[in-house]
Steps between C-alpha positions, in 0.01 A plus 500: 500500500343375821120530535539746794708729272244470234216573731694811623543615134130453424406688819734776410303559183202603709498828696229393743622498855327160547801345314741616756519156669589229247593229746168309433489562120596218261535514124484193270348361191573282201615540148370224278584503133468238231571439131209338349381351173124535511276342225141632529393272223321757311545617147615850624744364763636174412806527715740776632796553730438717798686635799254521784486648844290262726359662810821681573435708809649714774366540853550718797355375830543540869364458853473718811483358855187653668556315836282239658594255235350705222672628188402728209581337169515654152623431143506670163564262205560616147501275182696646217604422137868453454551674175131492401511126446167421634333446838136391498440476869218749519193440712173671560530874539880489465760533225767247410779740600547799730545583866261291716397265211603200729404417854477841654345534852514614864384299800542369852653178613526313837412177680151539358626478134526767244242763364573677178350782295593568142582296189583128536476160346164340539525213741348269235786588266763386758359141490598452138834661549608254765493198256588659157841369394515758218409813696571812291640287215345379178266218594376679808174334615313839496471464118220256585393586860471871483136514379322836535652604834664206673863612514481858575683766720215741563496848644275589796584203705437436874681177598566301815753225528512273804837406658644163433351254746685173480507494132160650436446849369219683315428836338174671411456820294221726408525716195271797525525572130699332239542813302735779608239754591252550796241248566139559401184311564551299180874424581677189392610327824663184596584288801803257471658264742746217543621246742826306518641214700872428480663213689859410387472373147128534476305813373129514479306820392142604425356829370159665449398815326158664432473800273183707494494699176251757638254456219168333524545341160811314620549204724769480769802329379631236733836319491633203719857374497683215646875452492749237629871439498722231640876480498673162555880511473597687182156443337203734532142451372231765486128493416234766444118508452276799426120527465349824352127577517330779289814618340493884436158515649332268235252271660593126453835584343703250699826326433778301671880517478732233643877455482790272603867568515831340614851622563831306562801675653842395393761717679443855380278392215120438525319318231129572491184446302132582531163448323179691545165438343209739470166368391221658303323815628129426600301345217753616238693233309848477362647783719719305729884518520798291607837648608835318515819645637847341556814673618827496698588745776870547584585670842814700420487645864249564768368806322567416121328231299522427128246285326382346163131446451272369219119550519221407253115540501257277314178706453165362379343675200323764716782567751798742475701446823856609488817322616680831598280704725500506885807684616689452167525848350481451124177320394400492130202284587328290235194471293194269543621143455860601511760286661768746620839379625825659608855456618663709768839553654490725805695636786353612847699700753351591840655795678 
């Protein structure tokens, strides 16, 4: 069924007159399922087979020409479980599933850029997504980079994105309250921003985020990110660096994360691998982690990709990072000092 017919069917499910014109309404999304063997390396969960739904989602979006080069833009994105098989993509104030659980906003766009109001990925998060070779699979870099609030999709967002200017573009967002309710004098607020430069095979990115917890006893949490990617021929290399200060509002609780990855394209197949390291938090010892991931993607068509992936985390005695979080739905986690690992065979279809 063509997207226009799907959009018409969706619009027909609503009685509101505003849906009378469906010419500028688009429906799409992704189904992403995998069969996994996940070993949490704990006595209670030594290893189990799972069928997982990994950030499977549906969106309805559209535009309206307002004249003078300006457009109204909107989107409603919904994450869902496919057969209650798991989807852990919740963020502050939102649920993992349900209408509007994804990027859901209304805004204005024109030569000046785009202004949005609603729920949206924090600009800082987008920096890591640009260079993660295992996005939404086991081995997703968010297993080590997420921290207290680094990779979020908050509610209550006011965002501005510049137009693309000869390869340069930037986004800044202010979160009035990271919770779902109304802001108060003691609200937990954040400002997040990124900037990218793309020129042919080169990608450079930077991000900054400051979170004010709204409590006198807590410090502001600050995160900096740098990302780079370069493609030469069929080979691609990526690099990532992150610096966190006062994690979760704890003074002097600082740590760094860095990662490297590479991919080689062979016809429809892409061989890929990445490594990430997270050091100790503040003055604590033995709570660092290392993440390895290797895999093969196979493009069956422009919209359908099959893959095989293996991921493993080596935790210090006081660390419990997982190998299965991020956008991967089923995540048994691990215990302190555990070394979780998993094998995954998946299929992604964009529609």
